N, C-alpha and C positions, 0 to 999 in steps of 0.2 A: 769129250764133252763133259763139263762139270756136272756133278750129281744134281745140283739145284736146277740147272738148265734142263736136264732130262725130265725132272719132276714137273717143272713149269710147262714144258711142251705137252705133256699128257693132259694137263688141265685146261688147255686153250680151246676156244671154239673151233669146230671142225674146219671152217673155211680158212681161218688164219693158220691153223696147224698144217694144212695141206700146202699152203704157200711157203711156210717156213721150212718144211721138209724138202720141198723142191729146191729152195735156196741152199740148204745144207748139202744136198747132193751136188749142186753146182760148185759149191765152195771147195769141194775136194780137188777140183782141177783148176780153179781160178779164185784167188783170194778176193777179187773184186768183181763178182759176177753181174752186179747191177750198177747203174749210175747213181743210185741213192745211198751210197756208202760214204760215211764221214768219219774222219779220224777224231777221236776224243782228245780234248786238250788235257795236258798234264799227265797223260798216260802213254807210255812208249808202246808203239805198234799195236794200239787198241782201237778198234773201229766199231761202228754201229750201223745196222741196217734197219730200215723202217718197214713195217707191215701194218698199215692202218694205225691203230693206237698202240701197237706192240712193237718192241724193239728187240733185236738180237745183238748182243755185245760179244765181240770175239777178239782174240789177240792172235798175232802172227809172229812166229819165230822164223825169220827169214833164213837164218843160218842153218837151222835144223829142218827147214821146210815143213813146219808144223803149225796147224791152226787149231786153236782151242776155243770152244764156245764157252763163254763165262756165264752169261745170263740171258734168259728169254723172259721178259716181263712186260707188263703194261707200262706205258711211257711215264706214268706218275711215280712208279716204284723203281724202275730199272737203274737209275743213276745213283740211288742211295747205296752207300757202303760199297763203292767200287774201288 
C-alpha cells in the first residue's frame, strides 16, 4: 500500500474505514471482490472501487500477482495526479 493511501485511510470516517478495510482484506485473495470495480481509462491495469463518496484506486501486476493500493480519497480529489 502506498504511503499516502495509508495516511488517507487513517483520516476517513469510521464507517467508511471499516468497509474499505474489509475490501482490502478481500482484495488479497480476489482482485475484483465486488461488482462495483471499474478499470480506469488510459492507465494500464489500474482500477477503482467505490465506497460512498470515497474511492480506492489500485493497480494489479498480473505477472507478479501483486496488488498495490495507490490512493484512497474523496471522489473529488482521487483522480487528480494519477
